[in-house]
Structure formats: structure tokens, C-alpha cells
C-alpha positions in Angstrom: -6.2 -8.3 -12.0 -6.4 -5.2 -14.1 -4.4 -2.2 -12.8 -6.1 -0.3 -10.1 -5.4 3.5 -9.6 -5.4 5.1 -6.2 -3.0 6.4 -3.5 0.1 4.7 -2.1 1.2 5.5 1.5 3.8 3.9 3.8 3.7 2.3 7.3 6.1 0.8 9.8 6.3 -2.9 10.9 8.7 -5.3 12.5 12.2 -4.4 13.5 13.4 -0.8 13.8 14.5 0.6 10.4 15.1 4.1 9.2 12.3 6.4 10.6 10.5 3.4 12.3 10.7 2.1 15.8 10.2 -1.6 16.5 6.5 -2.6 16.1 4.3 -5.6 15.3 5.0 -7.9 12.4 1.6 -7.5 10.7 -1.3 -9.8 10.0 0.9 -12.3 8.1 3.6 -12.3 10.9 6.4 -11.6 8.4 6.3 -7.8 8.0 9.6 -5.8 8.4 10.1 -2.1 7.5 13.4 -2.9 5.7 11.9 -5.4 3.3 10.0 -4.8 0.1 6.5 -5.6 1.5 3.1 -4.1 1.6 -0.3 -4.1 3.3 -3.3 -5.0 1.1 -7.0 -4.2 2.1 -8.4 -7.5 1.0 -6.1 -10.3 2.4 -9.1 -12.0 4.0 -12.8 -11.6 4.8 -11.8 -10.3 8.3 -9.4 -7.8 6.8 -11.9 -6.6 4.2 -14.5 -6.1 7.1 -12.0 -3.6 8.7 -10.6 -1.8 5.6 -13.8 -1.5 3.5 -12.5 -0.1 0.2 -16.0 -0.9 -1.2 -17.4 2.0 0.8 -15.2 4.3 -1.2 -16.3 2.6 -4.5 -13.0 0.7 -4.9 -13.1 -3.0 -5.7 -9.9 -4.9 -4.9 -9.2 -8.6 -5.6 -8.7 -11.0 -2.6 -4.9 -11.7 -2.4 -3.3 -13.4 0.6 0.0 -13.3 2.4 3.1 -13.4 0.2 1.3 -12.4 -3.0 3.3 -10.0 -5.2 1.9 -6.7 -6.4 3.7 -4.1 -8.5 3.2 -0.4 -7.5 4.0 2.4 -10.0 4.4 6.0 -8.8 2.4 8.0 -11.3 4.5 11.1 -10.6 7.8 9.7 -11.8 7.1 6.2 -13.3 9.2 4.4 -10.7 7.9 0.9 -10.0 8.5 -1.6 -7.2 7.4 -5.2 -6.6 6.4 -6.1 -3.1 4.9 -9.1 -1.2 1.8 -8.9 1.0 2.7 -8.9 4.7 -0.2 -7.1 6.4 -3.8 -6.0 6.2 -4.4 -2.4 5.3 -4.6 0.5 4.7 -8.0 1.2 6.3 -9.3 2.7 3.0 -12.7 3.7 4.4 -11.1 6.3 6.7 -9.8 8.1 3.7 -12.6 8.0 1.1 -12.2 10.7 -1.4 -8.7 11.6 -0.3 -6.8 12.7 -3.4 -3.0 12.9 -4.1 -1.8 14.6 -7.3 1.4 15.7 -9.0 0.6 17.7 -12.0 -2.2 16.0 -13.9 -1.5 12.6 -12.4 -3.9 11.9 -9.6 -5.0 9.0 -7.4 -8.1 8.8 -5.1 -8.4 6.5 -2.0 -5.6 4.7 -0.3 -5.3 1.3 -1.8 -1.9 0.1 -0.7 0.6 0.7 2.1 4.3 0.0 1.4 7.0 -0.5 3.9 9.5 2.4 4.1 12.1 0.4 2.2 9.7 -0.2 -0.7 8.2 3.3 -0.6 11.6 4.9 -0.7 12.4 2.9 -3.9 9.7 4.9 -5.7 9.4 8.2 -3.8 10.8 10.1 -0.9 9.3 9.1 2.5 8.7 12.8 3.1 6.0 12.9 0.4 3.8 10.6 2.5 1.3 9.9 -0.3 1.6 9.5 -4.1 -0.9 8.7 -6.8 -0.2 5.2 -8.0 -1.3 2.2 -10.1 -1.1 -1.3 -8.7 -1.0 -4.5 -10.8 0.2 -8.1 -10.8 2.5 -8.1 -13.8 
């Protein structure tokens, strides 16, 4: 998979952790806010039918539960490796949304990190950051 540029956001799952109350464990049944995990919009045909990144012009490879992606914050170069634990984000709800810091920009939400993973590359208070996502 070639690196894909877009936006990274964060979401809560599993046991209470930091700013998150207890919630569901995600589509894979393993998601926990305190682990380095993420949601990916193309974990299955059923997931892709919900998230629809293609509607925004974004093509993402099919990757299933446990697959590792590496997300780089384009604002500061910080990088984190995380495993797929859920389906998401629902990219089609945010078509054209753009996050920038200086000249570094990303358009369309392509990955949701758990709070633990997101806080490794950015402050949770930022909410969204431009990013690149790859597999190496």
C-alpha cells in the first residue's frame, strides 16, 4: 500500500481510559482506548458500505482486524504503529473536510486512532491532524 494522505481523528472504545467512558469493543471485539489501535474504513465489504471513502474520492486497501498501519502526524513528524480494531471513520460524512498546520494539509478522515495512540502523535485537544498512513 502506498502512503495515503488525509486526516486522523480519535475515538473511544472498550474500557474507560483518559477522557473516555466505557463503551463497545468495536467491530473486531478487541478495541480498548488505552491500546495503540485504530479504526479503518475498509475492514470488510459491510464496513466499506457504511464508511464509503470512495464517495470522497479516496481509495483505501482492504485490511482486516489486527493489521498494522503506521500513521504520521504531518504537523510534527511524530509516527505511531497501530492495529485495526474497528470499522471507521465514516469518511463520507466528512467529504472535503480539511485539517492544516502551516502548509501541511490533509483532506477527508481516513483513520481513527484510540486516545492512547493519538496522544502519542498529538494532543487530544487538537481533535484532527493532517496525516499520512502507510504499512511500513
